[in-house]
N, C-alpha and C positions, 0 to 999 in steps of 0.2 A: 504494500500500500504506500502510495506517495503522499507524504505529509507536506502541505504547502509551507513555504518559508514565510515567516513574519518579517515584513520590511516596513520602512517608513511610509511607503505608498499604500499598504493594505492594513496596517495595524489599527487604524482609526475605527474600523468596524467593531473592534473589541471594547471600546471605551464609552460609548453613549450610555449604556445601562449603569455603568459605574458612576459616571458623572451625575446622572439623575438621582441615584441613591445618596451620593455625597451631598448634593444640593438639598435633598430632603432632610438629611441629618443636620446640616447647617441651619436650615429653617426651623427645625424642631428645637435646636439649642438656642438660637439667637432670636427667634421670632421674625417678624417682618414678612415680606412677600417672597415668592419664589424668585422673582426677578432680582431682588436685592441679594438673596442667597447665591444665585447664579453669578452675579457680578463679584461677590466676595470670593467665590471659588475661582472664577476665571482670572482674577487678579492676584491669585496666590502663587507662591513659589512652587508648591507641589503640582499645581496645574501646569506650570511651565515645564516641569519635568515630565509630566504625563504626556504632553504633546510630542515628546521626542522618543521615538522607538528605542534608540540606543541606551536610554536610561533604565529601561525595563521596569519602570514603575507601573506599567500596564499589567504586570503580573500581580500587583497588589489588589487585595479585596477593597471594596468600597469603604468598609470600616477602617482598614489600615490607612487608606488615603485620607479619610476624615480625621483620624488620629494625628497623622502628619500635618494636616491643615491646622489643627488645634495647637500644635507645638510651635507654629511659626510666630 
């Protein structure tokens, strides 16, 4: 069986669900709107790492990503 290679071009299909869950966790913790929570996450250091396949942060669970976000 041929396993596809994860690259910068295709890894983005793996992260939308994680992003949605992290945003939900941020909203639960901080309150506010979904948009505000999304902006907080999108402006974080951990999201910057998540955008780059080479960092392998896409391996992390949504909870791990949220915990990293909280430590910033």
